[in-house]
HTML snippet that shows the backbone in 3Dmol.js (N, CA, C, O; Angstrom):
<script src="https://3Dmol.org/build/3Dmol-min.js"></script>
<div id="view" style="width:600px;height:400px;position:relative"></div>
<script>
const pdb = `
ATOM      1  N   MET A   1      91.812  91.267 148.684  1.00  0.00           N
ATOM      2  CA  MET A   1      91.468  91.848 149.766  1.00  0.00           C
ATOM      3  C   MET A   1      92.580  93.259 149.681  1.00  0.00           C
ATOM      4  O   MET A   1      91.962  94.300 149.906  1.00  0.00           O
ATOM      5  N   VAL A   2      93.956  93.458 149.424  1.00  0.00           N
ATOM      6  CA  VAL A   2      94.823  94.456 148.982  1.00  0.00           C
ATOM      7  C   VAL A   2      94.259  95.376 147.822  1.00  0.00           C
ATOM      8  O   VAL A   2      94.385  96.599 147.777  1.00  0.00           O
ATOM      9  N   LEU A   3      93.773  94.771 147.119  1.00  0.00           N
ATOM     10  CA  LEU A   3      92.870  95.688 146.100  1.00  0.00           C
ATOM     11  C   LEU A   3      91.835  96.743 146.505  1.00  0.00           C
ATOM     12  O   LEU A   3      91.986  97.937 146.246  1.00  0.00           O
ATOM     13  N   ILE A   4      90.608  96.162 147.257  1.00  0.00           N
ATOM     14  CA  ILE A   4      90.332  96.871 147.791  1.00  0.00           C
ATOM     15  C   ILE A   4      90.385  97.784 148.670  1.00  0.00           C
ATOM     16  O   ILE A   4      89.538  98.673 148.759  1.00  0.00           O
ATOM     17  N   GLY A   5      91.450  97.661 149.467  1.00  0.00           N
ATOM     18  CA  GLY A   5      92.291  98.794 150.100  1.00  0.00           C
ATOM     19  C   GLY A   5      92.750  99.923 149.084  1.00  0.00           C
ATOM     20  O   GLY A   5      92.573 101.106 149.376  1.00  0.00           O
ATOM     21  N   ARG A   6      93.361  99.533 147.846  1.00  0.00           N
ATOM     22  CA  ARG A   6      93.981 100.661 147.064  1.00  0.00           C
ATOM     23  C   ARG A   6      92.610 101.526 146.915  1.00  0.00           C
ATOM     24  O   ARG A   6      92.629 102.721 147.209  1.00  0.00           O
ATOM     25  N   ARG A   7      91.206 100.785 146.369  1.00  0.00           N
ATOM     26  CA  ARG A   7      90.339 101.741 145.714  1.00  0.00           C
ATOM     27  C   ARG A   7      90.103 102.817 146.271  1.00  0.00           C
ATOM     28  O   ARG A   7      90.515 103.209 147.363  1.00  0.00           O
ATOM     29  N   THR A   8      89.187 103.511 145.266  1.00  0.00           N
ATOM     30  CA  THR A   8      88.932 105.085 146.017  1.00  0.00           C
ATOM     31  C   THR A   8      87.411 104.782 146.686  1.00  0.00           C
ATOM     32  O   THR A   8      87.038 103.619 146.534  1.00  0.00           O
ATOM     33  N   ALA A   9      86.737 105.432 147.210  1.00  0.00           N
ATOM     34  CA  ALA A   9      85.339 105.372 147.745  1.00  0.00           C
ATOM     35  C   ALA A   9      84.325 105.351 146.958  1.00  0.00           C
ATOM     36  O   ALA A   9      83.235 104.816 147.165  1.00  0.00           O
ATOM     37  N   GLU A  10      84.709 105.991 145.954  1.00  0.00           N
ATOM     38  CA  GLU A  10      83.733 105.724 144.631  1.00  0.00           C
ATOM     39  C   GLU A  10      83.689 104.446 144.128  1.00  0.00           C
ATOM     40  O   GLU A  10      82.669 103.784 143.937  1.00  0.00           O
ATOM     41  N   GLU A  11      84.993 104.069 143.889  1.00  0.00           N
ATOM     42  CA  GLU A  11      85.540 102.745 143.296  1.00  0.00           C
ATOM     43  C   GLU A  11      84.509 101.444 143.998  1.00  0.00           C
ATOM     44  O   GLU A  11      83.784 100.611 143.454  1.00  0.00           O
ATOM     45  N   ARG A  12      84.813 101.703 145.347  1.00  0.00           N
ATOM     46  CA  ARG A  12      84.049 100.368 146.179  1.00  0.00           C
ATOM     47  C   ARG A  12      82.797 100.776 146.160  1.00  0.00           C
ATOM     48  O   ARG A  12      82.080  99.889 146.622  1.00  0.00           O
ATOM     49  N   VAL A  13      82.057 101.936 145.760  1.00  0.00           N
ATOM     50  CA  VAL A  13      80.744 101.926 146.012  1.00  0.00           C
ATOM     51  C   VAL A  13      80.098 101.200 144.562  1.00  0.00           C
ATOM     52  O   VAL A  13      79.162 100.405 144.466  1.00  0.00           O
ATOM     53  N   ILE A  14      80.933 101.765 143.537  1.00  0.00           N
ATOM     54  CA  ILE A  14      80.638 101.113 142.280  1.00  0.00           C
ATOM     55  C   ILE A  14      80.896  99.484 142.189  1.00  0.00           C
ATOM     56  O   ILE A  14      80.510  98.797 141.243  1.00  0.00           O
ATOM     57  N   CYS A  15      81.306  99.199 142.842  1.00  0.00           N
ATOM     58  CA  CYS A  15      81.580  97.494 142.966  1.00  0.00           C
ATOM     59  C   CYS A  15      80.645  97.028 143.433  1.00  0.00           C
ATOM     60  O   CYS A  15      79.893  96.260 142.833  1.00  0.00           O
ATOM     61  N   PHE A  16      80.491  97.461 144.779  1.00  0.00           N
ATOM     62  CA  PHE A  16      79.254  97.215 145.350  1.00  0.00           C
ATOM     63  C   PHE A  16      77.867  96.910 144.775  1.00  0.00           C
ATOM     64  O   PHE A  16      77.137  95.953 145.033  1.00  0.00           O
ATOM     65  N   LEU A  17      77.644  98.053 143.842  1.00  0.00           N
ATOM     66  CA  LEU A  17      76.195  98.263 143.151  1.00  0.00           C
ATOM     67  C   LEU A  17      76.563  97.032 142.180  1.00  0.00           C
ATOM     68  O   LEU A  17      75.799  96.067 142.140  1.00  0.00           O
ATOM     69  N   VAL A  18      77.486  97.058 141.562  1.00  0.00           N
ATOM     70  CA  VAL A  18      77.363  96.008 140.364  1.00  0.00           C
ATOM     71  C   VAL A  18      77.809  94.395 140.953  1.00  0.00           C
ATOM     72  O   VAL A  18      77.719  93.419 140.208  1.00  0.00           O
ATOM     73  N   GLY A  19      78.284  94.284 142.356  1.00  0.00           N
ATOM     74  CA  GLY A  19      77.983  93.011 142.869  1.00  0.00           C
ATOM     75  C   GLY A  19      76.448  92.802 143.110  1.00  0.00           C
ATOM     76  O   GLY A  19      75.738  91.975 142.537  1.00  0.00           O
ATOM     77  N   LEU A  20      76.162  93.488 143.833  1.00  0.00           N
ATOM     78  CA  LEU A  20      74.506  93.476 144.039  1.00  0.00           C
ATOM     79  C   LEU A  20      73.795  93.342 142.948  1.00  0.00           C
ATOM     80  O   LEU A  20      72.805  92.656 143.203  1.00  0.00           O
ATOM     81  N   ARG A  21      73.835  93.719 141.701  1.00  0.00           N
ATOM     82  CA  ARG A  21      73.290  93.562 140.471  1.00  0.00           C
ATOM     83  C   ARG A  21      73.500  92.158 140.330  1.00  0.00           C
ATOM     84  O   ARG A  21      72.454  91.508 140.338  1.00  0.00           O
ATOM     85  N   LYS A  22      74.433  91.582 140.218  1.00  0.00           N
ATOM     86  CA  LYS A  22      74.774  90.098 140.015  1.00  0.00           C
ATOM     87  C   LYS A  22      73.810  89.340 140.549  1.00  0.00           C
ATOM     88  O   LYS A  22      72.979  88.632 139.980  1.00  0.00           O
ATOM     89  N   ARG A  23      74.027  89.589 141.945  1.00  0.00           N
ATOM     90  CA  ARG A  23      73.683  88.515 143.188  1.00  0.00           C
ATOM     91  C   ARG A  23      71.863  88.773 142.571  1.00  0.00           C
ATOM     92  O   ARG A  23      71.350  87.794 142.030  1.00  0.00           O
ATOM     93  N   TRP A  24      71.129  89.895 142.678  1.00  0.00           N
ATOM     94  CA  TRP A  24      69.822  89.714 142.033  1.00  0.00           C
ATOM     95  C   TRP A  24      69.448  89.339 141.096  1.00  0.00           C
ATOM     96  O   TRP A  24      68.410  88.676 141.067  1.00  0.00           O
ATOM     97  N   SER A  25      70.393  89.720 139.611  1.00  0.00           N
ATOM     98  CA  SER A  25      69.918  88.718 138.531  1.00  0.00           C
ATOM     99  C   SER A  25      69.975  87.333 138.968  1.00  0.00           C
ATOM    100  O   SER A  25      68.953  86.748 138.611  1.00  0.00           O
ATOM    101  N   HIS A  26      70.826  86.546 139.639  1.00  0.00           N
ATOM    102  CA  HIS A  26      71.233  85.096 139.728  1.00  0.00           C
ATOM    103  C   HIS A  26      69.829  84.756 140.231  1.00  0.00           C
ATOM    104  O   HIS A  26      69.178  83.906 139.623  1.00  0.00           O
ATOM    105  N   ILE A  27      69.323  85.375 141.311  1.00  0.00           N
ATOM    106  CA  ILE A  27      67.912  85.286 142.018  1.00  0.00           C
ATOM    107  C   ILE A  27      66.748  85.186 141.252  1.00  0.00           C
ATOM    108  O   ILE A  27      65.763  84.483 141.482  1.00  0.00           O
ATOM    109  N   ASN A  28      66.959  86.000 140.264  1.00  0.00           N
ATOM    110  CA  ASN A  28      65.538  86.437 139.045  1.00  0.00           C
ATOM    111  C   ASN A  28      65.866  86.009 138.247  1.00  0.00           C
ATOM    112  O   ASN A  28      64.933  86.167 137.458  1.00  0.00           O
ATOM    113  N   ASN A  29      66.803  85.362 137.628  1.00  0.00           N
ATOM    114  CA  ASN A  29      67.567  84.621 136.302  1.00  0.00           C
ATOM    115  C   ASN A  29      66.889  85.720 135.212  1.00  0.00           C
ATOM    116  O   ASN A  29      66.162  85.414 134.267  1.00  0.00           O
ATOM    117  N   ASN A  30      67.242  86.838 135.526  1.00  0.00           N
ATOM    118  CA  ASN A  30      67.124  87.950 134.236  1.00  0.00           C
ATOM    119  C   ASN A  30      67.897  88.963 134.255  1.00  0.00           C
ATOM    120  O   ASN A  30      68.876  88.635 134.924  1.00  0.00           O
ATOM    121  N   SER A  31      68.012  90.088 133.867  1.00  0.00           N
ATOM    122  CA  SER A  31      68.390  91.162 134.230  1.00  0.00           C
ATOM    123  C   SER A  31      67.797  92.229 135.159  1.00  0.00           C
ATOM    124  O   SER A  31      66.578  92.366 135.048  1.00  0.00           O
ATOM    125  N   VAL A  32      68.328  92.898 135.922  1.00  0.00           N
ATOM    126  CA  VAL A  32      67.983  93.622 137.199  1.00  0.00           C
ATOM    127  C   VAL A  32      68.118  95.065 136.959  1.00  0.00           C
ATOM    128  O   VAL A  32      68.911  95.526 136.139  1.00  0.00           O
ATOM    129  N   THR A  33      67.255  95.837 137.757  1.00  0.00           N
ATOM    130  CA  THR A  33      67.793  97.092 137.856  1.00  0.00           C
ATOM    131  C   THR A  33      67.734  97.357 139.093  1.00  0.00           C
ATOM    132  O   THR A  33      66.698  96.905 139.581  1.00  0.00           O
ATOM    133  N   VAL A  34      68.557  98.031 140.017  1.00  0.00           N
ATOM    134  CA  VAL A  34      68.942  98.516 141.091  1.00  0.00           C
ATOM    135  C   VAL A  34      68.394  99.461 141.310  1.00  0.00           C
ATOM    136  O   VAL A  34      68.917 100.427 140.754  1.00  0.00           O
ATOM    137  N   PRO A  35      67.082  99.811 142.191  1.00  0.00           N
ATOM    138  CA  PRO A  35      66.368 100.796 142.746  1.00  0.00           C
ATOM    139  C   PRO A  35      67.604 101.727 143.623  1.00  0.00           C
ATOM    140  O   PRO A  35      68.231 101.095 144.474  1.00  0.00           O
ATOM    141  N   LEU A  36      67.864 102.842 143.471  1.00  0.00           N
ATOM    142  CA  LEU A  36      68.458 103.932 144.149  1.00  0.00           C
ATOM    143  C   LEU A  36      67.628 104.861 144.491  1.00  0.00           C
ATOM    144  O   LEU A  36      67.304 105.459 143.465  1.00  0.00           O
ATOM    145  N   PRO A  37      66.956 105.429 145.686  1.00  0.00           N
ATOM    146  CA  PRO A  37      66.000 106.225 145.582  1.00  0.00           C
ATOM    147  C   PRO A  37      66.721 107.523 145.916  1.00  0.00           C
ATOM    148  O   PRO A  37      67.242 107.494 147.031  1.00  0.00           O
ATOM    149  N   MET A  38      66.872 108.562 145.290  1.00  0.00           N
ATOM    150  CA  MET A  38      67.962 109.835 145.983  1.00  0.00           C
ATOM    151  C   MET A  38      67.409 110.911 145.298  1.00  0.00           C
ATOM    152  O   MET A  38      66.851 110.802 144.206  1.00  0.00           O
ATOM    153  N   THR A  39      67.537 111.847 145.856  1.00  0.00           N
ATOM    154  CA  THR A  39      67.071 113.102 145.670  1.00  0.00           C
ATOM    155  C   THR A  39      67.968 114.364 144.625  1.00  0.00           C
ATOM    156  O   THR A  39      69.192 114.493 144.600  1.00  0.00           O
ATOM    157  N   ARG A  40      67.387 114.839 144.165  1.00  0.00           N
ATOM    158  CA  ARG A  40      68.399 115.610 143.519  1.00  0.00           C
ATOM    159  C   ARG A  40      69.838 116.164 143.921  1.00  0.00           C
ATOM    160  O   ARG A  40      70.949 115.961 143.432  1.00  0.00           O
ATOM    161  N   GLN A  41      69.432 116.890 144.923  1.00  0.00           N
ATOM    162  CA  GLN A  41      70.452 117.003 146.379  1.00  0.00           C
ATOM    163  C   GLN A  41      71.413 115.984 146.342  1.00  0.00           C
ATOM    164  O   GLN A  41      72.572 116.235 146.013  1.00  0.00           O
ATOM    165  N   ASP A  42      70.970 114.637 146.708  1.00  0.00           N
ATOM    166  CA  ASP A  42      71.691 113.526 146.893  1.00  0.00           C
ATOM    167  C   ASP A  42      72.750 113.242 146.081  1.00  0.00           C
ATOM    168  O   ASP A  42      73.922 113.017 146.380  1.00  0.00           O
ATOM    169  N   ILE A  43      71.970 113.294 144.562  1.00  0.00           N
ATOM    170  CA  ILE A  43      73.530 113.033 143.563  1.00  0.00           C
ATOM    171  C   ILE A  43      74.143 114.207 143.474  1.00  0.00           C
ATOM    172  O   ILE A  43      75.354 114.025 143.348  1.00  0.00           O
ATOM    173  N   ALA A  44      73.816 115.467 143.483  1.00  0.00           N
ATOM    174  CA  ALA A  44      74.645 116.292 143.370  1.00  0.00           C
ATOM    175  C   ALA A  44      75.747 116.414 144.376  1.00  0.00           C
ATOM    176  O   ALA A  44      76.808 116.923 144.017  1.00  0.00           O
ATOM    177  N   ILE A  45      75.563 115.921 145.810  1.00  0.00           N
ATOM    178  CA  ILE A  45      76.700 115.695 146.825  1.00  0.00           C
ATOM    179  C   ILE A  45      77.360 114.435 146.478  1.00  0.00           C
ATOM    180  O   ILE A  45      78.505 114.350 146.921  1.00  0.00           O
ATOM    181  N   PHE A  46      76.981 113.532 145.868  1.00  0.00           N
ATOM    182  CA  PHE A  46      77.529 112.303 145.642  1.00  0.00           C
ATOM    183  C   PHE A  46      78.918 112.142 144.056  1.00  0.00           C
ATOM    184  O   PHE A  46      79.914 111.455 143.830  1.00  0.00           O
ATOM    185  N   SER A  47      78.064 113.348 143.268  1.00  0.00           N
ATOM    186  CA  SER A  47      78.849 113.640 142.528  1.00  0.00           C
ATOM    187  C   SER A  47      79.795 114.198 142.304  1.00  0.00           C
ATOM    188  O   SER A  47      80.532 114.004 141.338  1.00  0.00           O
ATOM    189  N   ALA A  48      79.976 115.244 143.443  1.00  0.00           N
ATOM    190  CA  ALA A  48      80.623 116.875 143.191  1.00  0.00           C
ATOM    191  C   ALA A  48      81.977 116.207 143.543  1.00  0.00           C
ATOM    192  O   ALA A  48      83.010 116.876 143.557  1.00  0.00           O
TER     193      ALA A  48
END
`;
const viewer = $3Dmol.createViewer("view");
viewer.addModel(pdb, "pdb");
viewer.setStyle({}, {cartoon: {color: "spectrum"}});
viewer.zoomTo();
viewer.render();
</script>
C-alpha cells in the first residue's frame, strides 16, 4: 500500500491496465488486448 501512494497518476493507470490485462488473460486462457476507445484529443490530453 505504501508503494501505491508513491506512484504518479500515470504509473497508477499503467498498473491498473496491466493488472486488468492479466485478469482477463486468466479468464480467456490466452493473450488479451485491452480495448481503450479514445479519440485523438483524449490521447493528446493524456500524453501531455
